[in-house]
C-alpha positions as CSV (number, residue, x, y, z in Angstrom):
1,X,9.1,4.3,4.5
2,X,10.8,4.1,1.0
3,X,10.5,-0.1,-0.6
4,X,13.7,-1.5,-1.3
5,X,12.3,-3.5,-4.3
6,X,11.4,-0.9,-6.3
7,X,12.3,2.6,-4.5
8,X,8.5,3.9,-4.1
9,X,7.3,5.4,-1.3
10,X,5.1,3.0,0.5
11,X,1.7,4.5,1.9
12,X,-1.6,3.2,3.3
13,X,-4.8,5.2,2.9
14,X,-5.3,5.2,6.6
15,X,-2.5,7.9,8.7
16,X,-1.2,5.6,11.0
17,X,0.6,2.1,9.2
18,X,-0.1,0.1,12.6
19,X,-3.5,0.7,13.2
20,X,-4.5,-0.8,9.3
21,X,-5.9,-3.6,11.1
22,X,-7.6,-2.6,13.7
23,X,-9.2,0.0,11.6
24,X,-10.0,-2.3,8.6
25,X,-10.4,-6.1,10.5
26,X,-11.3,-5.1,14.3
27,X,-13.6,-2.2,14.0
28,X,-11.3,0.3,15.1
29,X,-13.5,3.6,14.5
30,X,-11.2,5.7,11.6
31,X,-11.3,8.6,14.0
32,X,-9.1,7.5,16.8
33,X,-6.6,7.4,14.5
34,X,-4.1,9.7,16.1
35,X,-2.4,11.0,13.0
36,X,-5.4,11.6,11.3
37,X,-4.5,15.0,11.1
38,X,-1.1,14.1,8.6
39,X,-3.3,13.1,6.0
40,X,-4.7,16.4,5.1
41,X,-8.4,16.1,6.2
42,X,-9.6,19.0,8.0
43,X,-11.2,17.1,10.9
44,X,-11.1,13.4,12.1
45,X,-15.0,13.6,10.9
46,X,-14.0,13.9,7.2
47,X,-10.6,11.5,7.5
48,X,-12.8,8.5,9.3
49,X,-15.7,8.8,6.7
50,X,-13.1,9.0,3.7
51,X,-9.8,6.9,4.0
52,X,-11.5,4.0,3.8
53,X,-12.2,4.8,-0.2
54,X,-8.9,6.6,-1.0
55,X,-7.1,3.6,-2.0
56,X,-6.9,4.9,-5.2
57,X,-5.8,8.3,-4.3
58,X,-2.9,6.7,-2.2
59,X,-2.2,4.6,-5.2
60,X,-1.5,8.0,-7.3
61,X,0.7,9.6,-3.9
62,X,2.9,6.4,-4.0
63,X,3.2,6.4,-8.0
64,X,4.1,10.5,-7.7
65,X,7.1,9.4,-5.7
66,X,8.6,11.8,-2.7
67,X,7.1,14.9,-2.4
68,X,3.7,13.9,-3.5
69,X,0.6,16.2,-2.1
70,X,-1.3,14.8,1.1
71,X,-4.0,12.4,0.8
72,X,-6.9,14.7,0.3
73,X,-5.1,17.4,-1.6
74,X,-5.0,14.3,-4.0
75,X,-8.9,14.0,-3.3
76,X,-9.6,17.2,-3.3
77,X,-8.1,17.6,-6.8
78,X,-10.0,14.1,-7.9
79,X,-13.0,15.6,-6.5
80,X,-13.2,18.5,-8.6
81,X,-13.1,16.4,-11.7
82,X,-15.7,14.3,-10.5
83,X,-13.6,11.1,-9.9
84,X,-15.4,11.2,-6.6
85,X,-18.8,12.5,-6.5
86,X,-21.4,11.9,-3.3
87,X,-25.4,11.0,-4.0
88,X,-28.6,12.5,-2.4
89,X,-27.9,10.4,0.4
90,X,-24.4,11.4,1.0
91,X,-22.8,7.8,-0.2
92,X,-19.6,8.3,-1.9
93,X,-18.9,7.0,-5.2
94,X,-15.9,6.5,-7.1
95,X,-13.0,6.5,-8.1
96,X,-14.5,6.6,-11.4
97,X,-11.4,5.8,-14.3
98,X,-12.0,8.3,-16.7
99,X,-12.0,11.8,-14.8
100,X,-9.4,10.4,-12.4
101,X,-7.2,9.7,-15.7
102,X,-7.9,13.2,-16.7
103,X,-7.3,14.7,-13.7
104,X,-3.9,12.6,-13.4
105,X,-2.9,14.1,-16.7
106,X,-4.0,17.9,-16.8
107,X,-2.8,18.2,-13.3
108,X,0.1,16.1,-12.6
109,X,1.1,15.7,-16.4
110,X,1.1,11.7,-16.1
111,X,0.4,9.8,-19.1
112,X,-2.3,7.5,-17.6
113,X,-4.7,5.2,-19.2
114,X,-7.7,3.0,-18.3
115,X,-7.5,-0.1,-19.4
116,X,-11.1,-1.8,-19.2
117,X,-10.1,-5.1,-19.8
118,X,-6.5,-6.1,-18.3
119,X,-5.1,-9.6,-18.2
120,X,-2.5,-10.2,-16.3
121,X,0.2,-11.1,-19.3
122,X,-1.1,-7.3,-20.8
123,X,-0.2,-6.3,-17.0
124,X,3.0,-7.7,-17.0
125,X,3.8,-6.3,-20.8
126,X,2.9,-2.8,-19.0
127,X,5.1,-3.7,-15.9
128,X,7.6,-4.3,-18.6
129,X,7.2,-1.3,-20.5
130,X,8.0,0.3,-17.3
131,X,4.8,1.7,-16.3
132,X,2.8,1.1,-12.9
133,X,-0.8,-0.3,-12.4
134,X,-3.6,0.9,-10.3
135,X,-4.9,-3.0,-10.7
136,X,-8.5,-3.7,-9.3
137,X,-8.7,-6.5,-7.1
138,X,-10.6,-7.6,-3.8
139,X,-8.9,-6.6,-0.8
140,X,-8.5,-10.1,0.8
141,X,-5.7,-10.2,-1.5
142,X,-4.0,-9.2,2.6
143,X,-4.5,-12.7,2.8
144,X,-3.1,-14.6,-0.1
145,X,-2.9,-18.0,1.6
146,X,-7.2,-18.2,2.2
147,X,-9.4,-18.1,-0.7
148,X,-10.2,-15.4,-3.1
149,X,-13.5,-14.0,-1.3
150,X,-14.5,-11.7,-4.9
151,X,-12.3,-9.8,-7.6
152,X,-12.2,-5.8,-7.1
153,X,-13.6,-3.2,-5.5
154,X,-10.1,-2.4,-4.3
155,X,-6.8,-0.8,-6.0
156,X,-3.2,-1.6,-5.8
157,X,-0.4,-0.3,-7.1
158,X,1.7,-3.4,-9.2
159,X,5.2,-1.7,-9.6
160,X,7.5,-4.7,-11.1
161,X,8.0,-8.1,-11.5
162,X,10.5,-10.2,-11.2
163,X,13.2,-11.3,-13.4
164,X,11.6,-14.7,-14.8
165,X,8.4,-13.4,-14.4
166,X,6.9,-15.2,-12.2
167,X,5.8,-13.0,-9.3
168,X,5.0,-9.5,-9.6
169,X,5.4,-6.7,-6.6
170,X,3.0,-4.7,-5.6
171,X,2.1,-1.9,-2.9
172,X,-1.4,-2.2,-0.9
173,X,-3.2,0.9,0.8
174,X,-4.6,-1.4,3.2
175,X,-1.7,-3.8,3.9
176,X,-2.1,-4.6,7.5
177,X,1.5,-5.6,8.0
178,X,4.8,-5.0,6.0
179,X,4.7,-7.6,4.3
180,X,1.6,-6.9,3.0
181,X,2.0,-3.6,2.4
182,X,5.0,-3.9,0.0
183,X,4.2,-7.3,-1.2
184,X,5.4,-10.2,-3.9
185,X,3.5,-12.8,-5.3
186,X,3.1,-15.3,-8.2
187,X,1.0,-14.3,-11.0
188,X,-1.6,-16.9,-10.3
189,X,-2.0,-16.4,-7.0
190,X,-2.4,-12.3,-7.8
191,X,-5.1,-13.3,-10.3
192,X,-7.2,-15.1,-8.4
193,X,-8.2,-11.6,-6.9
194,X,-7.9,-9.1,-10.0
195,X,-10.8,-7.8,-11.3
196,X,-9.3,-7.3,-15.0
197,X,-9.0,-3.9,-15.1
198,X,-7.0,-0.4,-14.0
199,X,-5.5,2.4,-14.8
200,X,-1.4,2.6,-15.4
201,X,0.9,5.5,-15.2
202,X,4.3,6.0,-15.8
203,X,6.7,5.0,-13.3
204,X,8.3,4.7,-11.5
205,X,8.6,8.9,-10.6
206,X,10.7,9.6,-8.0
């Protein structure tokens, strides 16, 4: 679907948006997602193993707009640049920002920038410049009414702010409802979950 606020696509890192809650909070095995093949994965097992790690690729897919490659095609491209790696025990490592930025620049022609230190005010400045921001937040941001369990570990795509500058709009790849997949929060609430780092991209690309 297309977001009414920013006109960018709204995607989830799991192929069935209506099953995100069951997967991330209810313990449903992602391999049981009947739409797993839509992700571009080679098998249900590959999908189940990787989908939980692909919030960054989902953000990129949304930033690329309509006609973007499939989720796993983007994963494959990023992996070729070592933005994702696996250790000897098969543990998935990533997303690593520097090689990811090289991948986005060389393959997709986007001027991506790593921001290792990024304040909420700086995020607003980037949004005012017309850029989108892949921001590192805690996945608990889908429950903004609760205390933040931490900061970082998950990526969301900030696309705009309200005219008064008091709220930010973002797309959450692991949002469990339509209101958390395309969300608007006051800056101080967002900041409680924000790790102060991310990647900015030109945008929106529609």
